[in-house]
C-alpha positions in Angstrom: 150.1 125.0 -45.8 147.8 126.1 -48.7 148.7 123.4 -51.2 148.0 120.5 -48.8 145.2 122.5 -46.9 146.8 121.5 -43.6 147.9 123.4 -40.5 150.0 122.3 -37.6 148.2 122.0 -34.3 149.8 121.4 -30.9 147.8 119.3 -28.5 148.6 118.2 -24.9 147.1 114.9 -24.1 147.3 112.6 -21.1 149.0 109.4 -22.2 149.6 107.3 -19.0 149.6 104.0 -20.8 151.8 105.1 -23.6 149.3 104.3 -26.4 150.2 107.5 -28.3 153.7 107.6 -29.8 155.5 110.2 -31.8 154.8 110.1 -35.6 151.4 108.5 -35.2 148.4 109.8 -37.1 144.9 110.3 -35.6 141.5 111.5 -36.6 140.5 114.3 -34.3 137.2 116.2 -34.0 137.5 119.7 -32.5 134.4 121.1 -30.9 134.0 124.8 -31.3 133.2 126.4 -28.0 129.9 128.3 -27.9 128.7 127.1 -31.3 125.0 127.2 -32.0 123.3 124.0 -33.2 123.0 124.1 -37.0 120.6 122.4 -39.5 122.7 120.0 -41.6 122.2 117.2 -44.1 124.6 114.4 -45.1 126.9 115.6 -48.0 125.5 112.7 -50.1 122.0 114.3 -50.0 123.1 117.3 -51.9 122.9 117.4 -55.7 125.4 120.0 -56.8 125.6 121.1 -60.4 128.1 123.8 -59.8 125.5 126.5 -60.3 123.0 125.5 -57.7 122.5 122.9 -55.0 119.3 120.8 -54.6 118.0 118.1 -52.2 115.1 115.8 -52.7 112.5 116.4 -50.0 110.3 113.4 -49.1 106.6 114.1 -49.6 105.2 110.8 -48.5 103.6 108.0 -50.5 106.9 107.5 -52.3 106.9 111.0 -53.8 109.8 113.5 -53.7 110.1 117.2 -54.4 113.4 118.8 -55.5 114.2 121.8 -53.3 116.9 124.3 -53.9 119.0 125.0 -50.8 121.6 127.5 -49.7 124.5 125.8 -48.0 126.9 127.0 -45.3 129.7 125.4 -43.4 130.9 121.9 -44.5 131.9 119.3 -42.0 133.6 116.0 -42.7 130.3 114.3 -43.7 127.6 116.9 -43.3 126.8 120.3 -44.8 125.0 123.2 -43.0 121.7 124.2 -44.7 121.0 128.0 -44.4 117.8 128.1 -46.5 115.4 125.7 -48.2 114.8 123.1 -45.5 113.3 123.1 -42.0 114.1 120.9 -39.0 112.6 117.4 -39.2 112.3 117.6 -43.0 113.0 114.2 -44.5 115.5 114.1 -47.5 116.9 111.5 -49.7 120.3 110.7 -48.4 121.9 109.2 -51.5 120.7 111.8 -54.0 124.0 112.5 -55.8 123.5 111.0 -59.2 127.0 112.2 -60.4 125.3 115.2 -62.0 128.1 117.3 -63.1 126.4 120.0 -65.1 123.4 122.3 -64.8 121.8 120.8 -67.9 122.0 117.3 -66.4 120.5 118.5 -63.2 117.6 120.1 -65.0 117.0 116.9 -66.9 117.1 114.8 -63.8 114.7 117.1 -61.9 112.4 117.4 -64.8 111.6 113.7 -64.3 110.3 114.4 -60.8 108.1 117.3 -62.1 106.7 115.1 -64.9 106.0 112.2 -62.5 104.2 114.6 -60.2 102.2 116.1 -63.1 101.1 112.6 -64.3 99.3 111.8 -61.1 95.6 111.5 -62.0 93.4 114.1 -60.3 89.7 113.7 -59.9 86.9 116.0 -58.6 83.8 114.9 -56.6 80.9 116.3 -54.7 79.9 115.0 -51.3 80.5 115.5 -47.6 83.0 114.7 -44.8 81.8 111.9 -42.6 84.7 111.4 -40.2 88.3 112.2 -39.5 90.6 109.5 -38.1 93.8 109.8 -36.0 95.9 108.1 -38.7 95.4 111.1 -41.1 92.7 109.5 -43.2 89.1 110.6 -43.7 85.8 109.0 -44.4 84.0 110.8 -47.3 80.5 110.4 -48.7 80.6 111.1 -52.4 78.3 111.3 -55.3 78.9 109.2 -58.4 82.3 109.8 -60.1 81.9 108.9 -63.8 85.6 109.3 -64.6 86.3 106.3 -62.3 83.0 104.6 -62.9 82.3 104.8 -59.2 78.7 104.8 -57.9 77.8 107.1 -54.9 79.3 105.6 -51.8 81.1 106.3 -48.5 84.8 105.4 -48.5 88.1 106.2 -46.8 90.6 108.6 -48.4 94.1 109.7 -47.4 94.6 113.4 -46.6 97.4 115.6 -48.0 97.5 117.5 -44.7 95.1 118.4 -41.9 95.0 122.0 -43.2 93.0 120.8 -46.2 89.9 120.4 -43.9 90.3 123.6 -42.0 86.9 125.0 -41.2 85.0 122.0 -42.6 82.4 120.3 -40.5 81.0 116.8 -41.0 77.9 116.6 -43.2 78.6 119.9 -44.9 78.2 119.9 -48.7 81.6 119.9 -50.4 83.5 119.7 -53.7 86.8 118.0 -53.3 89.7 117.0 -55.4 91.8 113.9 -54.9 94.8 112.2 -56.5 95.2 108.5 -57.4 98.7 107.8 -56.1 98.6 104.1 -57.1 98.1 100.9 -55.1 94.6 102.0 -54.0 95.9 105.2 -52.4 93.4 108.0 -53.1 94.4 111.3 -51.3 92.3 114.4 -50.8 94.3 117.5 -51.8 91.7 120.3 -51.9 88.3 120.9 -50.4 85.8 123.7 -51.2 82.5 124.3 -49.5 79.5 124.3 -51.8 77.6 127.5 -50.9 73.8 127.6 -51.0 73.3 123.9 -50.7 
């Protein structure tokens, strides 16, 4: 029935206690045999402008990145994601801001881009002292005039372990870090200083 988007289904169920009676309604989930597992997100995580679909990907430290996704099959509460996300990505579940037009979506997402662009970034010279299991590093740095910091050794967060790929402790470095607020300084880039 196209107008009601329903179709009759005949089921044979064991009903020894007579709990099921003619005319009753039930919510039934039908498992498709042989179906492959699919990556899906809750329907409420998708911001849909009608022209494109976006989810907000958690970046850590309370930061989020808008990511465009290509959607597939819709379930009762979840939507299959064909492109744009990977398994174990964390997304904002209640991301639907009642955005009903592409212009409203662009305005909302611009706020995330502006917030990310406004994070202060600093550059320093120094060296890596130690790497800790919790994803932080101990850096020895020269004075940083922009922050009025003297030369010292201090702990920094690390954007990802790949930032320090090929770096050995004590090696002269130039590194960039972001001030993410509440005393969180995170190293985002590292370059070796040649000839020193």
